[in-house]
C-alpha positions in Angstrom: 132.5 89.2 90.7 130.8 87.9 87.8 127.2 88.7 86.8 126.5 85.0 87.6 128.1 85.1 90.9 126.3 88.4 91.5 122.9 86.5 90.7 123.2 83.6 93.0 124.5 85.9 95.8 121.2 88.0 95.7 119.2 85.0 95.3 120.4 83.8 98.3 120.1 87.1 99.8 116.5 87.4 99.3 115.6 84.0 100.3 117.4 84.4 103.8 115.2 87.7 103.8 111.9 85.9 103.0 112.6 83.3 105.5 113.3 86.0 108.4 110.1 87.7 107.2 107.9 84.6 107.2 109.2 83.6 110.9 107.6 87.0 112.2 104.2 87.0 113.7 101.5 87.7 111.2 100.5 91.1 113.0 104.0 92.5 112.5 103.9 95.5 110.4 107.1 94.4 108.4 105.1 91.2 107.7 102.0 92.9 106.6 104.3 95.5 104.5 105.9 92.5 102.8 102.8 90.6 102.1 101.1 93.9 100.6 104.4 94.1 98.5 104.3 90.5 97.2 100.7 90.9 96.4 101.3 93.9 94.2 104.5 92.3 92.4 102.2 89.2 91.8 99.7 91.6 90.4 102.1 93.1 88.1 103.7 89.7 86.8 100.1 88.6 85.9 99.4 91.8 83.8 103.3 91.6 82.2 102.3 88.0 81.3 98.8 88.6 79.8 100.5 91.2 77.9 102.9 89.2 76.4 100.6 86.3 75.7 98.3 88.5 73.9 101.2 90.1 71.8 102.5 86.6 70.9 98.9 85.3 70.0 98.1 88.2 67.6 101.6 87.9 65.6 101.2 87.0 62.1 103.3 83.9 60.9 
């Protein structure tokens, strides 16, 4: 399987998993764990974005 095919398959699988988790009741431990993980990933993404923006802004051209 090519990388492109693998990426598409993985993306579809993640989307299906996310839909399954969102269909669970809010008090379900799996849904709470998924929400906690999503919040942590969002925090990491913001930190990485800020770091990259700072490095780009500090480049001397």
